[in-house]
N, C-alpha and C positions, 0 to 999 in steps of 0.2 A: 504494500500500500504506500502510495506517495504521501508526503506530508499533507498536501492540499486536500487529500481525500479523507483524512482522519475526521471522525465525528467531533462535534463541538465539545470541548471540555467545559465543565461548570466552574473550573477554578479561575480566579482572577489573579493575574500576576502584575506586579509593579516593575516596570522595565527601567524607569528612571524616576527621580522624585516628581510625584504628581502626574505620572504618565502610566496608565493602566491598559492592559490588554484583556478585552472581553472576547470570547469566542461565541458566536451565534450560529445556531443550526441552519443549514440550508440543504436542499436536496436537488442538486443540479448535476449534469453529466461531469464526472471527474472531480467533483467538489463535495466536501462534507461539512464545511464551516466557512464563515467569513470572520476575519479579525476586525472587531470594532475597537478602536483605540479611544480611550477617554482621557482628556487632558484637563486637570483640575486647576482652577484659579480662585481668586477671592469671591467671584460672583457665582461660581458653580462649575459646570463642566461643558467642554466642547467634546462632541463625539465625532469620530471619523468613520464613515461608512456604517450606518446603523441597521444593516441587514435587510432581509426580505420583508415584504408587506404581509407577513403571515402572523397568525396568533402565536404560533410556537416561537418565532423569532422575537416578537414583541414581549412575550412573557419572559424569555431568556434575557432580554435587555434589562427588564425590570429587576430580575434576580441579580444580575451582575452589578447593577447600580446599587442595589441594597447592600451588596458586599462591601461597597466603599462608602456606606452610610449616606447614600443619595437616593433620590426618586426622579421620576421622569421630569417633574417640573423644575429640577435643578439643571437640566440641560438647556443652556441658553443658545448654543450654536451647534449646528450639524454641518460637517464638511463632507461633501460627496466627491470622491476622486474621479468618477466617470459615470456615464449614463447607462449603467446596467442595473437591473432591479435588485440584485443581491447587495447593492451598495446604496441605492437611494430609497429602497422600499419603506423603511421605517420613518422616513422624513415627514410624510404627510401627516401622520397622527401626532408626531412631536410638535409640528407647527400648528395644526388645527386645535389640539387640546392644550398646548402649553406655550404657544407663541415662540417656539424655537426659530431662530433665524437660520437661513440655509446659505452656505458658502460653496461656490463652485468655480471652475475656470470660466472665463468669459465666453468660450465656445460651447458651453454645456447646452445640449439639446439632444433629443432622441433620434437615433437612426436605427432603432430596433427592427423596423420593418424594411429598412433600405428604401423608404419612400422619399419623395421630395419634401422640402421644408414645409410647404403650405398644408399638406394633408397628412403629415406624419402622425403616428399614434400619440405622440406627446402633445399635439396641438388640438386634439378633439376630445370630446366627452363620449365615451362608448360604455354602454351598460351591457355587460356580458350576460346578464340575466334576460336581456331582450333578444329574441331570436333574430330579429331583423338586424340589430347591431352586431350580433355575433357573426352572422353570415357576411356582413360588410367587412368585418375584421378578417375573416377567413379569406375573403376575396382579395383583400390587400396583400395578405401573406402569400397568395398564390401568383403574384405577378411574375412575369418572365424575368429571368436573371440577365445580367449583361452579356452572358455567354450563350443565351438562347434556350436555356432549360426552363422548366417550370418547377417552382418550389412546391413542396408538399406541406400544406398548413397543418397545424395541430387539429385533431378532431374536435367537433363541437363539445363532446364529453370532456376532453382534456381542457379546453378553454373554460368550461363551466367550473371545473375543479380549481383553476386559477382564481376565478371570481370568488369561489367559496372560501379560499384561503385568505382573501383580502380582509384586513382588520377593519376597514371602513365599510365593509358589507357590499361592495360593488366592484368596480374595476379601476377606479381612479388611482389607487395606490400603485398600480403597475405603470402609470404614466409618469414621465419625468416631472419633478416639481419645478416650479418657478423659483429661481434663486433670489434670495434677498440681497446678496452682495456677491460680486464676482471679482476675480483677480486675473491679472495677465502675467505672462512670463516675466520673472524678475521682480515682481512686487513683493514687498514685505508685509507680513500679517502677524499680529500678536495673538497667540492662542495658548491657553494654559500657562500664561506667564512666560512663554518663550517666543522669541522672534523667529518666524519661519520664512524661508525664501520660497516663493511659488515657482515651480519648474514645470512648464508645459511639456508633456511627453506624449504626443500623438503617436499612434501606431495600432495599439490594441483597440482604441477608439480615437476619434478625432479630438476629443475634449479631455483626454486623460491628464490629471494633475497629480504631481508629486510635491511633497513639502519637505524642505531640508532645514534643519536647525544647525547652523555652522558652529554655534557655541559648544554644543555637546556631540556633534557629529551624528545626529539622528536623522534618518531618512525614512519618511512615510512613503513607501513605494507603490501602494495600491496593487493593481494587477500588472504594472509595467515590468517589474523585476520580481519574480517569484522564485522560491528556493529550489524546487525540483521539477517543475513543469514550465512550459512556455505558454504565454497567453495566446488565445485565438487571434489570428490576423485575418480580418474580414475583408474580402475583395469587393464587397458592395458598400458604398458609402461615399463621402465627399472627398476622400483623398485619392489623387491620381495614381500614386504608387505607395500604397500603405506599407509595403514591406520595407522600401527604402526609407520611408518616414520613420518606421519603427527602428531601423538600424541607426539612424541619426540620433533619435531620442535615447537609444541605449548608450551610444558613445558619450553622450553628455553626462551620464552617470559617473563615468570614469574621470570627468573633469571636476567633480565636486570635491573640494578639499577636505580631507580629514574625516571621511565617513567611518564611523566606528560601529554603528548598529543599524541594520536595514530592517524595517518593520513592514512586512508585506501584508497584503489583504488576505492571503491564504497561506497556510504553512507556518513555520516557525521563524522567528527573527534569526538573522545571520549577520556575519561581519564582513565578508570579502565581496563587496559589490563588484569590483573590477573583474575578479575571477568568475563570478556568476554571469556577468555581461558577456565575457568572452565565450563562456560555454553556450549561452543562448545564440550568440552570433554564429558559433561553429555549428550548432544544430541546424540553423537555417541554411548555412552554406552546404551542409550535407544534403538537405532537402532539394536545394537547387541543382546539385550534382545528380541526385537521383532522377529528377525530372529530365535533365539533359541526357542521361543514360537511357531513360525510358523512350525519349524521342528518337534515339538511334534505332530502337527496336520497332517503334510504332510507325515511324515516318510521320504522316499526318495523324493528329489525334484530337479528340474532343477533350474538354475539361474533365468529363467523367472518366475517360480512358486513362488520362494522366493521374487522376485521383486514385484510381484502383492500383496504380503502381506506387503511389506515395503513402497511402494509408492502408492499414490492415482492414480486412473486410468488416470487422465489427464496428469500425468507425465510419464506414461509407454513409454518405448522406449530405444534406445541404451544407452543414458547417464545413465538412471536409472538402466539398467541392468549392466552396467559397475561398477557403485558404489555398487550395490548389490554384484557383484562378488568380489570386494575389501573387503567387510565385511565378506563374506563367506571364502575367503582365509585367512583372519586374524584369524578367528575362527579355521580354519584347522591347521594353523601354531601353534596356542596355544594348539592344541590337543583337541579342543572343537567341532570339526566337522570332518567328514571323506569325502573323495571324491572318487568316482568310475566313470567309463566310461560305457555308454550304447549307442550303435549305434552312436558313435562319440560325444555324449553329456555328459558333466560333470554332475554327480548326487551327491548331497550332502545329508548327514544325520548329524543333530546336536546331541550333547550328553547332 
């Protein structure tokens, strides 16, 4: 079992004075928990990534707060590292019930469905208990991909299960919250009595935010740098070359001076950020080489045919195809692959 797959521990650990690690339960492919970090100051707490919008996660957050002699109403700020529901899900109820302010990067918005800005899931109100709204959502999730395939949406039953998990009793908690305050790359923000540097790290998502405390060498790395797995690189979204963007963001981590403790959103804290960055870069270089070798065998191939060479069969599906597409487009932009169209399908040939 990878660290990131471990079930959430109920134990609260203090990683530095006034900085606590809460583990909240999630059930998502390849993940067993999300690390919610609580930063204490004279006014209460800031929490970073307060989990899924589920009753189980909400109750776990309350339990962890109780262990540090706090309650939900003591959370004055919630930081969301990026626009995925296991990171922003608990924000709606914190703000609705307790007036918690929400801090994100300035680019924060949903690309969950890969739709355009105007009609993205985060911009509309959908009630998943309403059959018409539910089918509207499924239709959006079935839109053709940039490589000409058709995505398979979750079943109506599965979508209703999402709605039933929602602590607000509907589907709003699965939509990205409107931030109260945003930061740009290089901004300084005081949280938990520490001055943090905002570091914009697009790649896993367009809006990913890391926070670095240079005084104590603490790095809140979100999903950008994880200890034993690599984050999903989605080929669908606003980035022209998400893999190259991810590589550039990774290299920036090695430029941060004096990092002593990396605090990831999943898995355990670790110390060697440069070594982990190099390992992640090496992993993707191996994947690019695998694609080039597959191209030697396939000649011309669809995204799905390359995906079947890049991933084990148990992982085949929309996410694997999207990441394969990101790698193929990266090679194309570098001039190491060509793309043609055949019957509406993208066909790639590697060089």
